[in-house]
N, C-alpha and C positions, 0 to 999 in steps of 0.2 A: 500276721500280727500277734504278738504275745497276748495272752489273756490278762485283762486288767479288771480288778474287782472294784465295785463301787466304794466310795469313801463312806465311812460311818459318820453320821451326823446326829448330834444331840441338840435339843432345844434349850436355850437359856432365856432368862427373862429379866428385864429391868422394870421395876415397878415402884411407884411411890405410895402404893397402898390405897390410893383413892381414884384419881382420874388419869393416871398414866400407866399403861402396860405395853411394853415393847418386847416382843419375842424376836430372838435372832439365833442363827445357827452357830454351832461349835463343832468343828471337825475333831474326831477322836480316834485313837488307836491306829494312827498311821505309823508305818515303819520309819519313815523319814520324819523324825521329830522336829528337826529344824524347819522343814517345809510346813509341818503342821502348825508350829508356832507362828510362822509368817502369815499363813492363811487366816488363822484365828485373829491375829493382830489386825489384818486388813478388814475382817468382818466387824470387829469391835469398833475400829476407827470409823468405818462408814456408817455403822449404826449410830454412833455418837454424833457424827456429822449431820445426819438427818434430824436428830433430836435438836441440835443447836440451830439448824436452819429453820426449824418449825418454831422454836421458842423465841429466837431472836432476842430483842431487848424487852420482850413483854411476857416474862414467865408468869406473872400474876394473872394474866387474862386467859391462860390455857384452861378451857373447860373440859376438854377430853383429848387424849392422845392414845392412839392404838397403832402399834407397829407389828408387822408380821413379815414372813419370808416365804419364798417358793424356791424349791430346787428344780431348775429347768433341765439341766443335764448332769448326770453323774455316771458316766461310763467312758470307756476308751481313754482313760487317763485325762478326762476333761471334767471339770466341775464348774458349772455355771449357775449362779444363784442371784435371785432378785430380792432386795430388801424394800419394803414399803413402809411409809409412815403417814398416817392420817391424823391431822390435828384440827380441832375446832377451837377458835378463840371466842370468848364472850362477845356478843353483839355483832359478830361477823355475819355476812350474808350467807356464807356456807363454809364448810370445812375445806382444808387444802391437803392434798396428798402429793408426796414426792416418791419416786421410785429410783433406786440406785442398784445397778447390777454389777456383779463381779464374775469374771471368768478366769479360771486358773488352768494352766497347762501343767498337769502333774508330772508328765514325763520330763519336761524341761525345768520343772520346779520354779515356775514364775507366774505372776498375774499378767494377763494379756490385755493390752489396749486394742482398739479396733485395727490399727495399722499392723499390729503383730500377727494378725491372721492372714496377711497377704504378703506376696513376694515384694522385696524392697524395690521401690521405684514404680510399682504398678499404680495405675490410676483407679484405685478402689473407690475413691470419693466420687469420681465422675460416673463410674458404672452403677454404684449403689444409688446415687442421686437420680439417675435415669430410671432405674427400676422402681424407686419410691414414687417418682413423679407419675409413672405409668399407673401405679396402683391408686394414687390420689385421683387420677382421672377416671379410671375404671370403676372405682368405688364411690365416686362423687363425694369425696371427703371435703367438707366445708373448711376453708382456710381463713385466717385473719389477714393474710396478705399473699403476695405471690410467693410460691415456693421456689427458692433459688438453689437448693441443694443441702446436703447434710454437712455437718462439721466433721473435720478429720477425726475428732474424738467423740463422735456421736454416741449416745447411749445405745447399748445393745445387750442381748444375751443369746445363747445358743440353745435351741430346743429341737429335738429329733434331728432331721437333716436340714435344718434351716438356721439362717442368721436372722434374728429378729431385731430390726432397727426400730427404735421408738423415740418419742418426743415427750417432754414434760407437759403438764397442763399449761395452756396459754402459750406454749412455745411456737406452735404454728396453727393451732386450731382453737375455737372457742371452748370454754370450760365444759359446756354441755356434751361435747364430743367424747370427753374422757381422754384416756391416753391413746393417741394414734399409734398403732403398732403395724409394722410392715414386715411380714415374714418373707424372706428371700431364700429360695432353694439353693443349697450349696452348689448344685449343678449349673446354676445360672452364673456362678462366679468361678467355676472350676479352673479356668485358664489363668486366674489371678491369685488363687489361694496358695498359701505355703503348704506344700504337700505333707511335710512332717509335723505341721501344727494342728491345732484343734479342728479347724474346718476340714483339713485334709483327711484327718482320721474319721470325721463324721461322714465323709463322702465315700468311704470304702464300704462296700457291701460285704456283710459277713453274717 
C-alpha cells in the first residue's frame, strides 16, 4: 500500500459575536485542488444545514448555539469527520444537539455513503442491523420502541478499525441516553466490504 499522508485541516468559525459560535473544519494544501474544493463545499454545506435545522423558523428564540467538530479518521486516504451543533432555545426544557458525519475516499476522490463501503448487492443493512441489535441487547440500551433495523443511509463514521453506526437523539432511544453509538469491527464485515474502499483499507494491517 502506498504511503498516504494525513490531510491538513484548519479550523474556521461562524459567529454572530454574541450567542452563536460554530467551529468547522477546512481542508488545506491538498495537491488535488478540485477535490479540496469539493470536500470544503460539503463541510460548509453540512455546517450550514445543521444551523438551519436548529434555527428553523424561530431564530429570535435561540439563546445559545455552539458548533464543533471531531476528526475521526485521517489516514490511508480516508477522511472521516463529525460535525455537531448544540442549540438551546429560550424556555425550552433542554437544548438539542444534532451530529452529521462525512466520510471521504481521497483515493477515489468522492464522499462515501454507507452503501459505498460495501460490495454492490451485499446485504450490509441486514448484517449491520443484526450486530446493532446484539449490542442493544448486550448493553441493555433502553429503546423508545422495538428496534427494526438501520436505514440504508444510516449515520456513520469511521474510527480506528471500526465502522461506528449511530442514531440521533430521540431516533431510537430516550433523550437521557444521549447519542446511541455502535462500533462494529471491520473484521465483522470483512466478507461484505469493498476491498479497495475505505473500510477495506482500514482492515489492512500495516
